[in-house]
N, C-alpha and C positions, 0 to 999 in steps of 0.2 A: 442536359443539365449539371450544372457544375458548382460543387458548394464546398468551400472551403472554413473549414474548424477551427476553432480555438482561439478566432481573430484575434488581436492586440495589437499594441503601438509599439511595434518592434521592427526590425527589418527585414524579419524572417515572414510577416504578413504582405509587406511592402512587393516580396518575392512570390508570394503565392498570389496575391496578384495581379501582377505580371504575367505569370506563366497562365492564368487563366485569361488574360487578352490572348495571349500568344495562341492559344486554342481556339478561341473563337474568331481570331481572325483568319486562321486556317479552315475550320469545319463551324460555322457558324449556328448548326443544327445544335450543337451541346448550350446552344442560348435555349433551344427548347424546354416547356415543363414539360418533359416525360421520362420515363426512366431506359428508352432505350439505347442513347445515347445519354452516359453520363460520365462523371469525374470527381472521385471527391480528393479534396486537397486536404491532409492535416497539418498544422499546424505546430511544430513541439512535440508532439505526445510521447505520452508515456511508453516507457519499455522497461519493464519489469526484472529482466533476468538480465543477470551478469553486473558490467562495471559502466556500458553506458548507459544510460536513463532517457535519452531522449534522441532524436533525429530534430535536423532544420525542417526539412519536408521532409515529406510522404504522397503519392499519387499514385493513385487505385481508379483504373475507368476501364468503358468498352464502346465501344463505336455498334452499330444497330447493326451491320455488316460488314467484314472483313473490308480493309479499306488499303489498296497498294501504299505502299512506303518505300521498297528498293528495290532493286535488283542486286541480285550476288549468287556468284557461282553458274551463273546463265540460270539463274531461278527469278521469277516473279516473288518477292514477298510482299504477303496481306497481312495485318496485323489484327486479331480480332479484340481482344484486350489488352492491359498493359500495366505494369506496377513497376515504379520507381522511387528511389530519395535522393534528397538533392541536399548536400551542406552547403550552402550560402557564405560567400565569400565579398569582405567589401574593403578588401585592401587594396591599395593604388599601387601601381604598378613596378615601384621601388621597394615595396615588400613583399613581392611574387617573383618567386623563379620554379626554373622546372628541371629536374635531375631525375633521368633516369625512365623517363615514361609517367614520373611521379609530380603532383604540382605540391611548392612547398609557402607557406606564408609564416612573414616574421610579426612575432609580438611583441609591441614595445615595452608592455609591463615587466615581460619576465626577460626582454633582450634574447628570445631562442626563436630558432627555425621549426616549426610544424609541420608536419607533413599531413597533408589536407586529403589527401589521395587513400592515404589510409584508414583516418578517420570516415570517411565516406563509406570504405569499405566494411568497418570495424561496424557502422552505423547499420548498413545493411544486413549482415547474420545478424545483428542481435532485434534488427525487426521481426527477420525470419523466425526468432526464436521466440519471438513477443506472440508475431497471429498465431504460428505454428507450432502453438504449447505442448500440444500430445499429438501421438503417436497417429490418430484418424482425424487430425485434422486437414483440408483440402491442398491438395498440389497449390504451391506458388514459389514462382521465379519472376527476377526481374534484373535490373540494375542498377548502379551508383553512380549517379554524376555529382561534377562540381562545378558550382555556378561561380564565377567572377562576374562580379557587377561591372567591374569600372577597367574591363580590357576588353576590346574587342577584336575580330578575325584581323584587321589589319596592322596589330601593335607587332612591333618587331621581335618583344619577346618569346610571343609562339612562336614554339620550335612547328618548321615544314618538313617534309620528306623531299626526295628528290625531283617530283610531281608538281612540287608546292601545296602538297595537301597537308591537312594538319597530322602532326606525327604524335598528336599523343591524344588517349582516349576518354571518355567517359567527362570531358571538359563542355560546356556550357559557358560559351561568352554571350556578352550584351549584344553584338549582333545576330546573332543564331533565331532561325524561326524553330517552332516546335517539329517540324520533319526532320530540321539532323537533327532531335535527340531523338526520337520515336525510331528513326534509321540507323541510330548507335545501338540502342534495346534491340532492336527486332534481328539485327547482324551478331549481336550476343545471344540471342538465345536459337539462332541458326545454328551459328558456329556452334556452341555449347552444348548443344544437342540436350536442352534444357526446358524447351516450349512442351507447355501439355498440352496440346491440343496439334497431331500432326500428320493432317487431313491435307492429300495433295489433288489440287485440281489441275481443268486444261488451261487454266490460265497462271496460276501458281499454287504456291505453298503458303497454309496460313496459319503465321505463328500466333500462340500467345501465353500470357504469363498464367491464366489460368481455365481450367475447363468452362466450359461455358453452362453446364449444370450446379456450379457454384457460384455464379454470378452476382442472387442472390444475396448470398452469403458475405461475400467482397463488399456489395452493393450496400448493405445495411450497416455493414463496421462493428458488432458489436465489440469485435478483440479494443478500439478506438475510442475512449469515453470523452464525449464533448464535456466544453467546461463552462455551462452555464451558472454562476452563482444562484443556488436558491435563499430563500429565507433564511435559512437556519445557518447556511454560507457568510451572507450579511453579516448576521448577527456575530458568528465566530469573527471573520474577519476585521470589523471595528472594535472588537474587543480585544484584538494582538495590535492592533495601528492606535488604537484612539484609548485604550481602557487603563484603568489606572497601574502606573507601575513605579517603583520606586526606586530613585537615581542610585540608594544606598546598594541595592542587589546588584545590578549593574557593577560600581564600586570593587565588592567581593571576588570577578570573576578576574581569575589569573596571580588571584594572591591565597584567596581560601577556597574550599569543596563549598560550595554554594547547595543547600536541600531545603526546595519547599515541601512542605507538611502540612495535612490536611487530611478532612473524611471527601470520600467521593462529592463532587457537584461545589467544591470552594475552588476549582481555575487553575491544578497543578499543571495541565498541558498546557492551557494557556500560555504559564510564566515559561516556561520552558521554548514555548513558541517566541515571543515575545525576547526572550533574552539572548536565543540566536539569532535574531532578525536583527535585533540591535549593532549584533557583531557581526555580522554579515556586511551590514549598511558601515557603520563605521570605522570597521577593521578590515574589508574583504577577508572577513575568517573563514576559515574552512571547518565546520562541524557536522558530527556526527551523531544520528539521533538511535538511539538502540533501543528496542522493544522485544517483547515476546509475543506481541498482539498482532498477527498480521490484518485483521480486517481495521485493525487501529494504525497499522502504517500504511496501509493505501486510503486511508481516510485523511491521515496528512499530509499525506501525498497530495491530493488533491486540492489541500486547504495548500498547499504552499505554491503550486501552479498557479491557481486563481489567486492567487497574491504578489505573481510574480516574485516568489524568493526564489532566487535562484538554485535550483537544482545540482549540485556539484558532481562532475562526473570524468574530470582531469586535473592532473595537478597545477597548483599556482592559477585557482579560476574561481576560488573564494565560494561558498554557496553551500547549502545543506546538501547530505544524504541521510537516505532513513536504510536502516539496516536490521535484520532479527539478531539475536544476541547470543546464538547458537551460530549462526555464521562464521559472529567475529570471534567467537569461544577457539571454535571449531577450526579455525583457521591458520592462528596462531597455537595450537597444540600440534598441526598438522606440521607446522614447518617446525617446529621447537624436537619433535619426534624426530623426525628426517638430520636436524643437524646436528643432534646431539645423540643420535644412537641410543633414546632413552627406551626401546623394544616394549613400547607401547603398542599390544596387538591391535591396528586399527583397522585389518583387514580391506575390503576392497572399495574401492568408493565411497568412503567413512562418510565423506559430509553429501552424499545423496541417501547416507543411512542411517541418518543420527539419532533415529525415535525405533529403528528394530533394537529388538532385545540381543541382548548379548548372551548367547550360550552357558559359558562360565559363567558368570557371573548375576544372571534375571535381570539385569536391569538394564535401560539400554544402551546404545553404544555410546550416547554421550556423555551420561553422565558414567558410567566404567572408565571413558578418557578424563573426563571431568576429575573423578577420585585421584587416579592414578599419576596425573599432573601436581593435582594439589599434592600431593606425598612428596613430589619433589619439592617444592616451594616450600613445606611445611619441614621439612627435614634440612633446608641450606642446599640441597642438592643442585636446587639451581636459584642464585644469589638473585636480590630485587634487581641491582642493575644488569645484569646477566638475563633475567627477562624482560626487562625495557626495551634491552637491544633484541632481542628475539622478535616481542612483539610489533615491531617496527618494521622489520626484515620481512616479515610475514606479509604486510599489508604492501610493500616495497616491492615484492619480490611480484606482487601483482599489477600493478599501478605503475613503476618506475621506480628507479632510483632515490630519484630526491621528490618522492610522492612524501607527504604527512597532513595528518586530521588534526587539528590546533585544539580544539574543544570535541568533550564530549556530554549528549544530553540524556540522561538515566532515563527510561520511564517506567514506575513502579518499584524503585528502587528496594523496597522492602522485600521483593517479591524474588528477590535473587538467590546463591546462592553465594558462598564464601569463594570458590576459586574462580567463579565470575567476574566478581569484584575485583580479586588479586590477578588478572588477568589484564580487565579494563584500566585500574592504575598504575600498573607499572606500561602500559603505552602512553599516558595521560598525563599520571600525577595527579592527585588530589587537587590544584590551585585549577587543572583547566579541566575539573569535572561540576555536572551542574547535575543536581537529581532531584526526581519527586521522589516522595514517602507518602503513601496514601496509608492512612492509619483506619486498620480492619478491612484492609485489601487483599490479602495475602491467597494465592489460589496455588501456589505449588507447594508451601510447605510452612514454617515459622519462623517470623517479622528476621530478619536481617538488616542490623543497623549498621550504618554504611561511617557512621562520627564516632562507631564505637574504640577503635584502635589509634583516635587521633586526640591531639589535645585542644582543650578547649579555643585555643586560638588559633587552630590549623582549618576550623571549620564556620560556617556563618548560617545560623539557623532562621528562614523565613516560614514565620507560621499563617497559614491562610483557613482563618476558623468559620469566617461567613459564606452560605448557603448562596454562592453567587449563580449557579445556572439554577435553579429551581424554583417556583414559585412559591409564595410562602408555607398556602397550604398543602403542599407537597410535603416541602421541608418538616415542617411541624407532624405531619404523618407518619416520615423515617423516621423522625425522633421515638413517635410513641411506638411504632410497631417495631423499633428494637429495643426498648423498651420490654416488650411484651415476648418478645422470640431471641434477642441475642443475649448471651449470658456475659460477656465485656460489654454491653450497652456503654460504647465509647461514643457514639454518635451523639450521649447527652451532652457534651462539650460542644455540639457545633450550631454555630449562631444563625437563626434565619435572618434572611436579607430584606432589610426594612422597606425597600423598595418595590418587589417581586411581590407585587401584588396579587392574589388571584389563584388558580389551580384546583382543578379535580381529579375525581379517584375514581373511577369502574369498576366494579369488580362483577364479573358474569360466569355464572355456575351455569357447569352440567358438558352436554353435549356440545363441544365444539363447530363437528360440521352441523349446527342448527344455527351458529352464529354467522358464517361465510354465507351468505346473497349474492349472485351472481344475475347481469343481465343477459338473457338469452344468445344477443350477440356478443357478450365478453366484457368484463369489466364490473365493478361492484356496483349495485344498486345504489341512488341516493343518497339512502339514509342511513347511511353508514356513520362510524365516528368520523374516520379518514375524509371519505368526501364532504364532508359537513364542516370539516377542519381548511380542507382545503378552498371553499367557497368562502369563509370567514376571514381566514388569516392571508391568505395569499402565499401560500405556503405550495410546496412540490413533492413529490411523490417522495423522494430521496430526505426529507427532512423527516422519516417516520421511520422508526427503529424497533423490528420486529423480534423478541428475544425466545429462542426454542430449546426444551432439554438434549443435553450432550446426547441425548441415546435415541433421540431423534430416528426412524428408518429413512434410507434412502430409495428416491425412484429415477430412471432414466424418462426423460421429456424430450421429445422432438425426432424429427429424423436427419440420419447425418446431412451433411457435415453439422445442420443445428440443433443435435441433439446434446442433451446437457443433465447431468444429475442434482437435482434437487434435494433437500428434505421434503417432509411429506408434506406440511405449506406450503413451501415454495412449489412444489409439483401441483397441488391444488391451485394456484394462484395461475400459475403460469398455464394450467391448459386452460386457463377463462383470460386469459389475454389480457394479466393484469401482469405487467412488466416487475422484472426481479433482480435483485445483487443479492444470491443467495452464500454467504460466506460462509456457511457451513461444509461446505465443499472448496477443491481446487478454484473456484472462481473468484475465493476471496486475494488471491492473487491479483487480479483485476481490479481499476478501478471503477467504482460505481456514477452511475448516470443520474441527472435529473428525475428523469425519469422511470426511475425504478425505488422500489420499497426495498430498503434493506433488511435482511434477515441474517443472525448470529445465534450464535450458541451461548446458552449462559456464562460458560466459562470464557468468552471473550469478547463480553460485551463491554468487559471493563475501559476507561475511555472515550468512550464514544457515547454520541446523545442525542435524541429526537424531541420534534417538538409534541409527539405523544410518544410514548413508548408502548405497545402492546408485549404485555408479558402472559404468553400463553401456557398452560398445562404447568401452571407455577409450584402448586402442589404437591403433583407429581416429580418437579424438578426437584421439590426440596427433598423428599422421599429418596429419589437420586441419590443425590448427591451425601445423605446419610450413610447408605447402604454401599455407595462406591467409596466413601471414606476409611469406613470401617474397615472395606476388604483390602485398601490398600495399606493401611498399616499394618496388617495381620501379614499381606506379603513382605513389606520391609522389614518388620522382624526376623522371617523365615531369610531371606536374603544376607541381612546385616550377621546373620546368625554363622553363616557360610561364608563370609567373607574376609578375605585374608587381609582388607585393609579397611582401617577404623575412623577413616578420615570421616569428620561430622559438617554435610555442608551447609547447613541451616541450624539455627539457632534454637535452641530446646525450651520449648512452654511448658511449667507443668504446673498449669495452673488448674487441671480439672482431675474429678475425683474419680474416672472410669470412661474408658473406649467411647461407652454410650453420651456423654454429657460431651467431649471432645466431637464425636460428629456431629450432634446439632448444633452445637455451636457454630460448628464449618457453615452448614449446610444454611445457619440463620445468614450466616456472613456476604455467602456465594446470593443468598437472596436479597442482603439489601444491595450489593453493588450493582443487583442490576436495577430495584427501586429508584437509585438514585441517577440515573442514564435521565429521568425525563426533567421536563423544561416546561411545558405548561399542566399535562395533564399524564395520566397513567391507569393505563386498564389491566386488570388483572385477570386472567380465566383460571378457575380453579375447576378440576372433576367435579369434587364432593364440598360441601361446607363442613363433614365430617371429618374431615382431614383435620391435623394439629395447620395446616394454615389456613384451613380452612376455619377454623375454630378462632384463630386470633382475630380474621379480618371480620367475621362477623360480629364479634365482641364490641373491637374499634368503630363498627357502623351504627351500631345501637350509644354510641356517647351523644351526649347534647351537641357536643363542639363541634361533631362531623355530620349533623342532619342533613345538611344540603351538602356537602363537599364528597360525603362517599356516598354513592347513588350502585344499590344492589340492584341484579337483573337478572334473573332463571331464565334460562332456556329453555 
């Protein structure tokens, strides 16, 4: 059985089909519908770690029984299973040369030669780091190859040794058969002693890329998500490619800082992606998208791949890269500290320990380093020109001397701090910066205004006031809930989308264990909201979003190598054979798959959306956010009193009478961020109607306007 994943209209898919045919010509049994002989070929899968974000082809497979492939050192070598990646090159012979055992190809667009062998080797290790993300993950070893589509064995350029054999390894020519490829792989595993199995029989030695006990893990391939667009994916893709977009917005890019401003659900993130896509298509621009929200980053990466928006991973290639804000800033801080001898104590493995507490300051290592470099910037010890040079040098040290991003896209810019803003502006300048500012969407601190230090002629303010995500009833519900719970009540300015008729709100009160009902053989019972919606609306599980409190406990489900950590609800679903993408754990670094329900913490749901959004323990999450806010404020005051540095990272808000009032306002803001994630329906679970949130929802449900819109169910 041979499966090709992520097929598209590209040369990589053609190469995957050709590879499939080579396997079938040699071993027809791979064409049978069984799992004993299987091969998975992944076309340009996403890789989460490092600068290499994808590989042309990744191949994993296994024979039912070991197959004799070659002889080496007087021993017959049998292959049980295999793993390798292929870098596909369609250059003609004039654009290919062989030097020092490496294949180099010429790119007309940049007028330079690139080392394809080195590229394939880097992809191999990026794949390894992606699949074997955790120390406990199964053993995997293989090889990397370069496929030259337009070169055959008899071509005069192909180097040969004195015996007339090919003098360069890991090379696939258009005249090769599949045994040639597996022969090279088998010899490498044997020669380097990296074979998983090390069995020897009377016939010969058995070679394998992974252990037999782990075959089901690699065959399932959860580490590489498939790319089938869901109902909601297609809706987003239409919005980005065909949705309304004002030409005057694009005309500001490169001249002024462009900032999209609006409440949750007004389309700010879509506008960022629309702008990036237009710049990539029209200019071949290199764009960097920065966000704090890892679940959002994974979601946007999936969307970009579905839309064939080029994922940037090398210089002069154009496209978009998605990175974390802290990674971007810490890279610059580390470089500046080293080059200027700033004596900022970054400790060991700074970039891997950003969120650990600094013993001296009581803050995280990241915030401590930000404050210290912020002091140098504020006092002028590091000039604006010098900071700009340092920022670009930091990234060129990683990607190459002539590497440069051209534009930056800032997600939720209101939630950044002033030093992070200064570091980004130092690299890009305001003219190359495109921001999304969410009203009442702060989760890290007070509002930061990126336009505050700029004159009116230096930025363009694009106001987005219409609630384009939510159906009318949901928008009206959000505005009324804001009026009841949110002191700032800034949602009163949000306009309801006239064309988005409908929308329902379901309130569930009581013990959540009584809500989840499963079949004996696994899966939800048919009468639930989710199953009804899938049958009615043509959606997939990925189109739904579960929000859970940040303090929900974690559990381990499964047996190694298939064991993973899940939140309580995720664990319950997984045990009952419901597939989940649980972004409350490290799984958030993976891309979600179409057959998985998405689960996120309330603090990381911003920017995401769901056809139906389920808000579990909504009242308890509100109470938790109130208490956490007060606790954090008291700790901040104690730390600030001891701090040598008095730099303020966030703009200060003095609109509250006391800490209790400010904490409740913050918790209401967090609640509204979650409520604005829904497109068609919102499900709100509360433990008790006697909670503050419970009383507000009960009061609203009893209003005539919500008579048939809010449906209350007591468990």
